[in-house]
PDB file with one MODEL, atoms N, CA, C and O in Angstrom:
MODEL        1
ATOM      1  N   MET A   1     -45.378   9.557  39.799  1.00  0.00           N
ATOM      2  CA  MET A   1     -45.954   9.242  38.621  1.00  0.00           C
ATOM      3  C   MET A   1     -45.211   9.640  37.750  1.00  0.00           C
ATOM      4  O   MET A   1     -44.301  10.455  37.902  1.00  0.00           O
ATOM      5  N   LYS A   2     -45.606   8.976  36.525  1.00  0.00           N
ATOM      6  CA  LYS A   2     -44.501   9.384  35.033  1.00  0.00           C
ATOM      7  C   LYS A   2     -45.517   9.798  34.226  1.00  0.00           C
ATOM      8  O   LYS A   2     -46.582   9.192  34.103  1.00  0.00           O
ATOM      9  N   GLU A   3     -45.124  11.150  33.487  1.00  0.00           N
ATOM     10  CA  GLU A   3     -45.861  11.303  32.133  1.00  0.00           C
ATOM     11  C   GLU A   3     -45.221  10.960  31.021  1.00  0.00           C
ATOM     12  O   GLU A   3     -44.092  10.484  31.133  1.00  0.00           O
ATOM     13  N   TYR A   4     -45.824  11.135  29.696  1.00  0.00           N
ATOM     14  CA  TYR A   4     -45.051  10.620  28.356  1.00  0.00           C
ATOM     15  C   TYR A   4     -45.601  11.739  27.338  1.00  0.00           C
ATOM     16  O   TYR A   4     -46.660  12.359  27.435  1.00  0.00           O
ATOM     17  N   LYS A   5     -44.789  11.823  26.510  1.00  0.00           N
ATOM     18  CA  LYS A   5     -44.838  12.573  25.478  1.00  0.00           C
ATOM     19  C   LYS A   5     -44.397  11.814  24.047  1.00  0.00           C
ATOM     20  O   LYS A   5     -43.447  11.035  24.126  1.00  0.00           O
ATOM     21  N   VAL A   6     -44.940  11.973  22.951  1.00  0.00           N
ATOM     22  CA  VAL A   6     -44.424  11.147  21.578  1.00  0.00           C
ATOM     23  C   VAL A   6     -44.338  12.402  20.962  1.00  0.00           C
ATOM     24  O   VAL A   6     -45.280  13.185  20.834  1.00  0.00           O
ATOM     25  N   LEU A   7     -42.905  12.618  20.493  1.00  0.00           N
ATOM     26  CA  LEU A   7     -42.544  13.534  19.281  1.00  0.00           C
ATOM     27  C   LEU A   7     -42.594  13.035  17.923  1.00  0.00           C
ATOM     28  O   LEU A   7     -41.705  12.222  17.667  1.00  0.00           O
ATOM     29  N   LYS A   8     -43.485  13.335  16.884  1.00  0.00           N
ATOM     30  CA  LYS A   8     -43.189  12.771  15.676  1.00  0.00           C
ATOM     31  C   LYS A   8     -41.935  13.837  14.673  1.00  0.00           C
ATOM     32  O   LYS A   8     -41.666  15.028  14.829  1.00  0.00           O
ATOM     33  N   LYS A   9     -41.497  13.052  13.876  1.00  0.00           N
ATOM     34  CA  LYS A   9     -40.502  13.835  13.150  1.00  0.00           C
ATOM     35  C   LYS A   9     -40.946  13.395  11.684  1.00  0.00           C
ATOM     36  O   LYS A   9     -40.873  12.301  11.124  1.00  0.00           O
ATOM     37  N   GLY A  10     -41.519  14.848  11.182  1.00  0.00           N
ATOM     38  CA  GLY A  10     -41.861  14.517   9.647  1.00  0.00           C
ATOM     39  C   GLY A  10     -40.831  14.635   8.789  1.00  0.00           C
ATOM     40  O   GLY A  10     -39.761  15.138   9.133  1.00  0.00           O
ATOM     41  N   PHE A  11     -41.098  14.116   7.417  1.00  0.00           N
ATOM     42  CA  PHE A  11     -40.345  13.783   6.637  1.00  0.00           C
ATOM     43  C   PHE A  11     -39.110  15.243   6.362  1.00  0.00           C
ATOM     44  O   PHE A  11     -37.887  15.318   6.242  1.00  0.00           O
ATOM     45  N   TRP A  12     -40.052  16.051   6.358  1.00  0.00           N
ATOM     46  CA  TRP A  12     -39.633  17.636   6.018  1.00  0.00           C
ATOM     47  C   TRP A  12     -38.783  18.460   6.831  1.00  0.00           C
ATOM     48  O   TRP A  12     -38.100  19.429   6.502  1.00  0.00           O
ATOM     49  N   LYS A  13     -38.979  17.769   8.238  1.00  0.00           N
ATOM     50  CA  LYS A  13     -38.074  18.172   9.249  1.00  0.00           C
ATOM     51  C   LYS A  13     -36.620  18.133   9.138  1.00  0.00           C
ATOM     52  O   LYS A  13     -36.354  16.938   9.007  1.00  0.00           O
ATOM     53  N   LYS A  14     -35.468  18.854   9.121  1.00  0.00           N
ATOM     54  CA  LYS A  14     -34.401  18.573   9.133  1.00  0.00           C
ATOM     55  C   LYS A  14     -33.636  17.963  10.388  1.00  0.00           C
ATOM     56  O   LYS A  14     -33.846  18.573  11.436  1.00  0.00           O
ATOM     57  N   ASP A  15     -32.642  16.683  10.477  1.00  0.00           N
ATOM     58  CA  ASP A  15     -32.342  16.147  11.643  1.00  0.00           C
ATOM     59  C   ASP A  15     -31.401  17.132  12.499  1.00  0.00           C
ATOM     60  O   ASP A  15     -30.919  16.731  13.558  1.00  0.00           O
ATOM     61  N   ASP A  16     -31.171  18.313  12.062  1.00  0.00           N
ATOM     62  CA  ASP A  16     -30.484  19.456  12.924  1.00  0.00           C
ATOM     63  C   ASP A  16     -31.818  19.980  13.973  1.00  0.00           C
ATOM     64  O   ASP A  16     -31.660  20.170  15.178  1.00  0.00           O
ATOM     65  N   ILE A  17     -32.876  20.129  13.394  1.00  0.00           N
ATOM     66  CA  ILE A  17     -33.826  20.637  14.144  1.00  0.00           C
ATOM     67  C   ILE A  17     -34.373  19.775  14.951  1.00  0.00           C
ATOM     68  O   ILE A  17     -34.803  19.977  16.087  1.00  0.00           O
ATOM     69  N   PHE A  18     -34.350  18.816  14.353  1.00  0.00           N
ATOM     70  CA  PHE A  18     -35.298  17.603  15.423  1.00  0.00           C
ATOM     71  C   PHE A  18     -34.420  17.193  16.740  1.00  0.00           C
ATOM     72  O   PHE A  18     -34.959  17.045  17.836  1.00  0.00           O
ATOM     73  N   GLU A  19     -32.598  16.974  16.467  1.00  0.00           N
ATOM     74  CA  GLU A  19     -31.927  16.954  17.398  1.00  0.00           C
ATOM     75  C   GLU A  19     -32.175  18.355  18.403  1.00  0.00           C
ATOM     76  O   GLU A  19     -32.326  18.110  19.600  1.00  0.00           O
ATOM     77  N   ASP A  20     -32.210  19.418  18.086  1.00  0.00           N
ATOM     78  CA  ASP A  20     -32.602  20.512  18.905  1.00  0.00           C
ATOM     79  C   ASP A  20     -33.613  20.751  19.744  1.00  0.00           C
ATOM     80  O   ASP A  20     -33.693  21.354  20.815  1.00  0.00           O
ATOM     81  N   THR A  21     -34.407  20.145  19.039  1.00  0.00           N
ATOM     82  CA  THR A  21     -35.862  19.988  19.863  1.00  0.00           C
ATOM     83  C   THR A  21     -35.862  18.970  21.099  1.00  0.00           C
ATOM     84  O   THR A  21     -36.588  18.995  22.093  1.00  0.00           O
ATOM     85  N   LEU A  22     -34.546  17.801  20.661  1.00  0.00           N
ATOM     86  CA  LEU A  22     -34.801  16.984  21.778  1.00  0.00           C
ATOM     87  C   LEU A  22     -33.975  17.648  22.411  1.00  0.00           C
ATOM     88  O   LEU A  22     -34.370  17.589  23.575  1.00  0.00           O
ATOM     89  N   ASN A  23     -32.910  18.351  22.368  1.00  0.00           N
ATOM     90  CA  ASN A  23     -31.962  18.693  23.743  1.00  0.00           C
ATOM     91  C   ASN A  23     -32.725  19.474  24.615  1.00  0.00           C
ATOM     92  O   ASN A  23     -32.643  19.475  25.843  1.00  0.00           O
ATOM     93  N   GLN A  24     -33.513  20.175  23.877  1.00  0.00           N
ATOM     94  CA  GLN A  24     -34.282  21.094  24.742  1.00  0.00           C
ATOM     95  C   GLN A  24     -35.618  20.781  25.630  1.00  0.00           C
ATOM     96  O   GLN A  24     -36.173  21.234  26.631  1.00  0.00           O
ATOM     97  N   LEU A  25     -35.799  19.788  24.713  1.00  0.00           N
ATOM     98  CA  LEU A  25     -36.765  18.569  26.042  1.00  0.00           C
ATOM     99  C   LEU A  25     -35.918  18.294  27.156  1.00  0.00           C
ATOM    100  O   LEU A  25     -36.145  18.681  28.303  1.00  0.00           O
ATOM    101  N   ALA A  26     -34.811  17.532  26.746  1.00  0.00           N
ATOM    102  CA  ALA A  26     -33.813  16.688  27.978  1.00  0.00           C
ATOM    103  C   ALA A  26     -33.458  18.352  28.932  1.00  0.00           C
ATOM    104  O   ALA A  26     -33.019  18.387  30.082  1.00  0.00           O
ATOM    105  N   ARG A  27     -33.717  19.299  28.271  1.00  0.00           N
ATOM    106  CA  ARG A  27     -33.116  20.375  29.553  1.00  0.00           C
ATOM    107  C   ARG A  27     -34.295  20.279  30.549  1.00  0.00           C
ATOM    108  O   ARG A  27     -34.099  20.370  31.761  1.00  0.00           O
ATOM    109  N   GLU A  28     -35.807  20.051  29.893  1.00  0.00           N
ATOM    110  CA  GLU A  28     -36.899  20.297  30.547  1.00  0.00           C
ATOM    111  C   GLU A  28     -36.976  19.170  31.220  1.00  0.00           C
ATOM    112  O   GLU A  28     -37.884  19.190  32.051  1.00  0.00           O
ATOM    113  N   GLY A  29     -36.158  17.855  31.163  1.00  0.00           N
ATOM    114  CA  GLY A  29     -36.405  16.657  32.216  1.00  0.00           C
ATOM    115  C   GLY A  29     -36.831  15.485  31.348  1.00  0.00           C
ATOM    116  O   GLY A  29     -37.029  14.414  31.923  1.00  0.00           O
ATOM    117  N   TRP A  30     -36.955  15.540  30.359  1.00  0.00           N
ATOM    118  CA  TRP A  30     -37.320  14.550  29.488  1.00  0.00           C
ATOM    119  C   TRP A  30     -36.428  13.385  28.950  1.00  0.00           C
ATOM    120  O   TRP A  30     -35.439  13.833  28.371  1.00  0.00           O
ATOM    121  N   GLU A  31     -36.474  12.344  28.967  1.00  0.00           N
ATOM    122  CA  GLU A  31     -35.746  10.945  28.741  1.00  0.00           C
ATOM    123  C   GLU A  31     -36.315  10.404  27.658  1.00  0.00           C
ATOM    124  O   GLU A  31     -37.506  10.093  27.682  1.00  0.00           O
ATOM    125  N   VAL A  32     -35.356  10.177  26.296  1.00  0.00           N
ATOM    126  CA  VAL A  32     -36.028   9.561  25.678  1.00  0.00           C
ATOM    127  C   VAL A  32     -35.922   7.833  26.104  1.00  0.00           C
ATOM    128  O   VAL A  32     -34.873   7.393  26.576  1.00  0.00           O
ATOM    129  N   LYS A  33     -37.235   6.866  25.855  1.00  0.00           N
ATOM    130  CA  LYS A  33     -37.779   5.752  26.261  1.00  0.00           C
ATOM    131  C   LYS A  33     -37.752   5.018  25.139  1.00  0.00           C
ATOM    132  O   LYS A  33     -37.616   3.815  25.363  1.00  0.00           O
ATOM    133  N   ASN A  34     -37.840   5.346  23.918  1.00  0.00           N
ATOM    134  CA  ASN A  34     -37.994   4.384  22.812  1.00  0.00           C
ATOM    135  C   ASN A  34     -37.761   5.034  21.482  1.00  0.00           C
ATOM    136  O   ASN A  34     -37.892   6.198  21.862  1.00  0.00           O
ATOM    137  N   ALA A  35     -37.585   5.104  20.573  1.00  0.00           N
ATOM    138  CA  ALA A  35     -37.589   5.579  19.223  1.00  0.00           C
ATOM    139  C   ALA A  35     -37.906   4.796  18.320  1.00  0.00           C
ATOM    140  O   ALA A  35     -37.468   3.646  18.305  1.00  0.00           O
ATOM    141  N   ILE A  36     -38.756   5.284  17.360  1.00  0.00           N
ATOM    142  CA  ILE A  36     -39.489   4.236  16.271  1.00  0.00           C
ATOM    143  C   ILE A  36     -39.255   4.778  14.933  1.00  0.00           C
ATOM    144  O   ILE A  36     -39.533   5.889  14.482  1.00  0.00           O
ATOM    145  N   GLY A  37     -38.628   3.663  14.333  1.00  0.00           N
ATOM    146  CA  GLY A  37     -38.272   3.863  12.953  1.00  0.00           C
ATOM    147  C   GLY A  37     -39.381   3.783  11.714  1.00  0.00           C
ATOM    148  O   GLY A  37     -40.549   3.400  11.791  1.00  0.00           O
ATOM    149  N   ASP A  38     -38.677   4.250  10.582  1.00  0.00           N
ATOM    150  CA  ASP A  38     -39.330   4.126   9.241  1.00  0.00           C
ATOM    151  C   ASP A  38     -39.612   3.247   8.465  1.00  0.00           C
ATOM    152  O   ASP A  38     -40.314   3.254   7.454  1.00  0.00           O
ATOM    153  N   GLY A  39     -38.890   2.257   9.094  1.00  0.00           N
ATOM    154  CA  GLY A  39     -38.647   1.052   7.992  1.00  0.00           C
ATOM    155  C   GLY A  39     -37.295   1.212   6.763  1.00  0.00           C
ATOM    156  O   GLY A  39     -36.883   0.344   5.994  1.00  0.00           O
ATOM    157  N   HIS A  40     -36.815   2.664   6.930  1.00  0.00           N
ATOM    158  CA  HIS A  40     -35.732   2.894   5.902  1.00  0.00           C
ATOM    159  C   HIS A  40     -34.263   3.627   6.832  1.00  0.00           C
ATOM    160  O   HIS A  40     -33.391   4.247   6.222  1.00  0.00           O
ATOM    161  N   GLY A  41     -34.222   3.433   8.208  1.00  0.00           N
ATOM    162  CA  GLY A  41     -33.404   3.695   8.820  1.00  0.00           C
ATOM    163  C   GLY A  41     -33.468   5.059   9.610  1.00  0.00           C
ATOM    164  O   GLY A  41     -32.618   5.505  10.380  1.00  0.00           O
ATOM    165  N   ASN A  42     -34.808   5.679   9.200  1.00  0.00           N
ATOM    166  CA  ASN A  42     -34.735   7.086   9.749  1.00  0.00           C
ATOM    167  C   ASN A  42     -35.751   6.898  10.727  1.00  0.00           C
ATOM    168  O   ASN A  42     -36.715   6.142  10.599  1.00  0.00           O
ATOM    169  N   ILE A  43     -35.396   7.903  12.101  1.00  0.00           N
ATOM    170  CA  ILE A  43     -36.543   7.974  13.392  1.00  0.00           C
ATOM    171  C   ILE A  43     -37.627   8.965  12.553  1.00  0.00           C
ATOM    172  O   ILE A  43     -37.454   9.870  11.737  1.00  0.00           O
ATOM    173  N   SER A  44     -39.038   8.243  13.256  1.00  0.00           N
ATOM    174  CA  SER A  44     -40.108   9.060  12.789  1.00  0.00           C
ATOM    175  C   SER A  44     -41.011   9.351  14.103  1.00  0.00           C
ATOM    176  O   SER A  44     -41.920  10.181  14.079  1.00  0.00           O
ATOM    177  N   LYS A  45     -40.713   8.672  15.133  1.00  0.00           N
ATOM    178  CA  LYS A  45     -41.427   9.200  16.293  1.00  0.00           C
ATOM    179  C   LYS A  45     -40.377   8.854  17.523  1.00  0.00           C
ATOM    180  O   LYS A  45     -39.543   7.957  17.395  1.00  0.00           O
ATOM    181  N   VAL A  46     -40.498   9.670  18.759  1.00  0.00           N
ATOM    182  CA  VAL A  46     -39.715   9.416  20.039  1.00  0.00           C
ATOM    183  C   VAL A  46     -40.556   9.495  21.082  1.00  0.00           C
ATOM    184  O   VAL A  46     -41.227  10.502  21.310  1.00  0.00           O
ATOM    185  N   ILE A  47     -40.581   8.369  21.834  1.00  0.00           N
ATOM    186  CA  ILE A  47     -41.524   8.760  23.128  1.00  0.00           C
ATOM    187  C   ILE A  47     -40.237   8.928  24.320  1.00  0.00           C
ATOM    188  O   ILE A  47     -39.135   8.389  24.411  1.00  0.00           O
ATOM    189  N   LEU A  48     -40.828   9.763  25.015  1.00  0.00           N
ATOM    190  CA  LEU A  48     -40.156  10.767  25.709  1.00  0.00           C
ATOM    191  C   LEU A  48     -41.052  10.375  27.411  1.00  0.00           C
ATOM    192  O   LEU A  48     -42.277  10.269  27.456  1.00  0.00           O
ATOM    193  N   GLU A  49     -40.147  10.209  28.671  1.00  0.00           N
ATOM    194  CA  GLU A  49     -40.829  10.274  29.820  1.00  0.00           C
ATOM    195  C   GLU A  49     -40.114  11.131  30.740  1.00  0.00           C
ATOM    196  O   GLU A  49     -39.012  11.624  30.502  1.00  0.00           O
ATOM    197  N   ARG A  50     -40.734  11.278  31.723  1.00  0.00           N
ATOM    198  CA  ARG A  50     -40.369  12.190  32.974  1.00  0.00           C
ATOM    199  C   ARG A  50     -41.289  12.054  34.262  1.00  0.00           C
ATOM    200  O   ARG A  50     -42.504  11.878  34.169  1.00  0.00           O
ATOM    201  N   GLU A  51     -40.827  12.121  35.089  1.00  0.00           N
ATOM    202  CA  GLU A  51     -41.443  12.498  36.462  1.00  0.00           C
ATOM    203  C   GLU A  51     -42.323  13.822  36.230  1.00  0.00           C
ATOM    204  O   GLU A  51     -42.025  14.950  35.838  1.00  0.00           O
ATOM    205  N   LYS A  52     -43.555  13.211  36.640  1.00  0.00           N
ATOM    206  CA  LYS A  52     -44.612  14.274  36.614  1.00  0.00           C
ATOM    207  C   LYS A  52     -44.710  15.304  37.611  1.00  0.00           C
ATOM    208  O   LYS A  52     -44.899  16.493  37.354  1.00  0.00           O
ATOM    209  N   ASN A  53     -44.568  14.781  38.823  1.00  0.00           N
ATOM    210  CA  ASN A  53     -44.331  15.846  39.974  1.00  0.00           C
ATOM    211  C   ASN A  53     -43.102  16.307  40.177  1.00  0.00           C
ATOM    212  O   ASN A  53     -42.512  15.801  41.131  1.00  0.00           O
ATOM    213  N   ARG A  54     -42.422  17.286  39.435  1.00  0.00           N
ATOM    214  CA  ARG A  54     -40.827  17.467  39.473  1.00  0.00           C
ATOM    215  C   ARG A  54     -40.756  18.358  40.394  1.00  0.00           C
ATOM    216  O   ARG A  54     -39.661  18.796  40.746  1.00  0.00           O
TER     217      ARG A  54
ENDMDL
END
């Protein structure tokens, strides 16, 4: 069974902080399944997935 997480990037959050957050979640087993842009070339949300019973 899978579980999902939606990570939102506010316009005030710097890219390097957002990247650090994604890397930390990857170490916890999360994988990016989709990235949603704001229409101006910036990522605003990322959908993550991992196995629920790891």
